[in-house]
N, C-alpha and C positions, 0 to 999 in steps of 0.2 A: 245739657249735662245729662249723663246717663244715670238712671236710677231704677232699681228693681221694682219699685211700686209699693213696697211695704217695708216695715221695720220689724224683722223677726226677733224673737227672743234669743238673746245670746246664750242663755242656759235655761231652757224651759223648766227644768226640775226645781229651780229656786222660786218660781212663780206659783202662787197659790192656784189650786185647781179651779176655784170659782172664777178667778180673774181670766185664766186661759180659756175657759169654756164659755163665759158669759160676755166678755168685754170686746172681743174682736180687735184688740189693741194693735196687732201688726198692720192690719189694713187701715184702721183709723189713723194711726200715726203717719203712715205713708201718704194718705190722702191729705192730711193736714200739712205735711211738708210740701207736697206738690202745690197746694193752694198758695202757701206762703212764698214759695219760690217763684211761681208765675206772677204773683202780685208784685214781686220785686224785679220783674222783667227777666227772669231766668227761665229759659225754655228747657223743659224736661222731656227726655226721651226714655221710655221704658225699655229696659234690657234685662235679659236673664242674668242670674248671678255669674254664670260662666263667661258672659260677654263683657262684664264690667271692667276687668283688668285691661282689655284692649281699647277701651274708649279713651278719647283725648282728655275728657274731664268726666269724673264719675264720683258719686257719693254713696256711701254705705251707712245706713242707719241701723242700729240695733237697740233693742230694749234690754237694759241691764237688770232692772228690777221694777216691779209694780206692786202697789199696796192698795188694798181696799179693806178698810176696817171701820167698825163702829156700828151704831144703830140710831134710830130716831130719837132716843132719849139722851144719849151722850154726844150725838153728832157723828158725822161720817168723816173719815180721813182717806183721801185718795191721793196717791203719789206715783209718779212714773219717773224713772231715771233712764235717759237715752244717751247713747254715744253716737257721734257722727265722725266718719273718716272721709276726707277729701283726697281723691287720687288725680294725678295729672300724668297721662301717658303710662299708667300702671304703677307709678311710684306714689306712695303716701306722702302728702305734703302738709297736711294739717289734721288735727283731731280736736274734738269738742265734746264735752260732757256736761249735761244739765239735768237738774231735778226740778220738777214742778209738782 
């Protein structure tokens, strides 16, 4: 399956500056996806964004939103919302959205 290797922000301007500069979420989420896919027996092939539409099977991950709030006294709240789109021969065949 073709994959860019990271999960970019869909709209970086809605993500807090501290999250964008400190967390390295695009690379972290991409690596987590690759580990999970390979553990499930799915072979990942890194491709550039422009090469994804021509791949027989491709997936595109994007970070829709990310939240990091709180402090040591009231606790921390961290949350990421991702979307995944699965393509087969350039046509979108499935989408998925999750928040954790």
